[in-house]
matplotlib code that plots the C-alpha trace (Angstrom):
import matplotlib.pyplot as plt

x = [6.6, 8.0, 11.8, 12.7, 14.6, 18.4, 19.4, 22.5, 24.2, 26.1, 28.6, 30.1, 30.5, 29.3, 25.5, 25.4, 27.2, 25.0, 21.8, 22.9, 23.9, 20.8, 18.7, 20.5, 20.3, 16.6, 15.7, 16.8, 14.8, 17.3, 16.5, 19.1, 20.0, 22.8, 25.3, 27.8, 30.2, 31.9, 30.3, 26.9, 27.5, 28.7, 25.5, 23.3, 25.1, 24.5, 20.8, 20.3, 21.9, 22.7, 23.5, 26.0, 27.7, 29.5, 32.3, 34.0, 37.8, 38.0, 35.6, 35.6, 37.0, 37.2, 39.2, 37.3, 39.7, 39.1, 35.5, 35.8, 37.9, 34.9, 32.2, 34.1, 34.4, 30.6, 29.3, 31.6, 29.0, 28.0, 29.5, 31.9, 32.8, 35.4, 34.9, 37.5, 38.2, 41.8, 43.0, 46.1, 47.7, 48.4, 44.8, 43.5, 45.7, 45.0, 41.2, 41.3, 43.4, 40.8, 38.0, 36.7, 35.0, 35.9, 37.6, 36.1, 37.0, 34.7, 33.1, 31.2, 29.6, 25.9, 25.8, 29.2, 27.8, 24.8, 26.7, 29.2, 26.5, 24.7, 27.8, 29.4, 26.0, 25.6, 29.3, 28.5, 25.3, 26.9, 29.9]
y = [10.5, 13.4, 14.0, 17.3, 19.6, 19.7, 23.3, 25.0, 28.3, 30.1, 32.7, 35.2, 38.9, 39.0, 39.1, 38.1, 34.9, 34.3, 34.9, 32.5, 29.8, 30.1, 29.8, 26.8, 25.0, 25.9, 24.5, 21.1, 21.3, 22.6, 25.2, 28.0, 30.8, 33.4, 35.4, 38.2, 38.1, 35.5, 37.3, 36.9, 33.3, 32.4, 34.1, 32.0, 28.9, 29.4, 29.9, 27.0, 23.7, 23.4, 20.3, 22.0, 25.4, 27.0, 29.4, 32.0, 32.1, 35.9, 37.7, 41.2, 41.3, 37.4, 35.0, 32.0, 29.5, 31.4, 30.9, 27.4, 26.8, 28.2, 26.4, 23.1, 23.4, 24.5, 22.0, 19.1, 17.1, 19.9, 19.5, 22.5, 23.4, 26.2, 28.4, 30.7, 32.8, 32.9, 29.1, 28.1, 24.8, 26.6, 27.5, 24.3, 22.3, 24.6, 24.4, 20.6, 20.6, 22.9, 20.4, 21.4, 18.5, 20.0, 23.1, 24.4, 27.2, 30.0, 30.4, 27.2, 24.9, 24.4, 20.7, 20.2, 22.2, 20.0, 16.7, 17.8, 18.8, 15.6, 13.4, 15.2, 15.1, 11.3, 10.7, 12.5, 10.6, 7.3, 8.0]
z = [-47.1, -48.8, -48.1, -46.7, -49.2, -48.4, -47.5, -48.7, -47.7, -50.4, -49.3, -51.8, -51.8, -55.5, -55.6, -59.2, -58.4, -55.5, -57.5, -60.3, -58.1, -55.9, -59.1, -60.4, -57.0, -56.4, -59.8, -58.5, -55.3, -52.8, -50.2, -50.6, -48.3, -49.1, -47.2, -48.6, -45.8, -43.5, -40.5, -42.0, -42.9, -39.4, -37.7, -40.1, -39.4, -35.6, -36.3, -38.5, -39.6, -43.3, -45.4, -47.3, -47.8, -50.6, -49.5, -51.6, -51.0, -51.0, -48.8, -47.3, -43.6, -43.4, -45.7, -46.9, -45.2, -42.0, -42.5, -43.5, -40.2, -38.2, -40.1, -39.9, -36.1, -35.7, -38.2, -39.1, -40.7, -43.2, -46.8, -47.3, -50.7, -51.5, -54.6, -56.2, -59.1, -58.2, -57.8, -56.4, -55.3, -51.8, -51.5, -52.3, -50.0, -47.3, -47.9, -47.7, -44.6, -43.0, -43.7, -47.1, -49.1, -52.4, -54.2, -57.3, -59.8, -61.0, -63.3, -62.2, -64.8, -63.6, -64.3, -62.5, -59.6, -59.4, -59.6, -57.1, -54.5, -55.0, -54.9, -51.7, -49.8, -50.6, -49.4, -46.1, -45.5, -46.1, -43.8]

ax = plt.figure().add_subplot(projection="3d")
ax.plot(x, y, z, "-o")
ax.set_aspect("equal")
plt.show()
């Protein structure tokens, strides 16, 4: 029996980042959807269950931590990974307290991205 592809939601207001991350993840067999705002991500998450979501820390109208809080409440089993080009200890701690499974800095190394997704999804499925 063929395993169903894992689905990932990428949320970033930078289309180039979305396109490059999508290409990397799809090359490994993941089904990837994108959203360019927190509002769009919330709407998509209500329509469909995702195995994982990458959330940018800085989004228009809605901070990434606010989006994380909503996503964690609606989909606690989903792997949630925060991404930022402006890392800070304060943001990392806040993200983890709000339910993030990981916090990574941009630019994101493709190999580290794929390893992180695989490891976090495995951890969630075993818990």
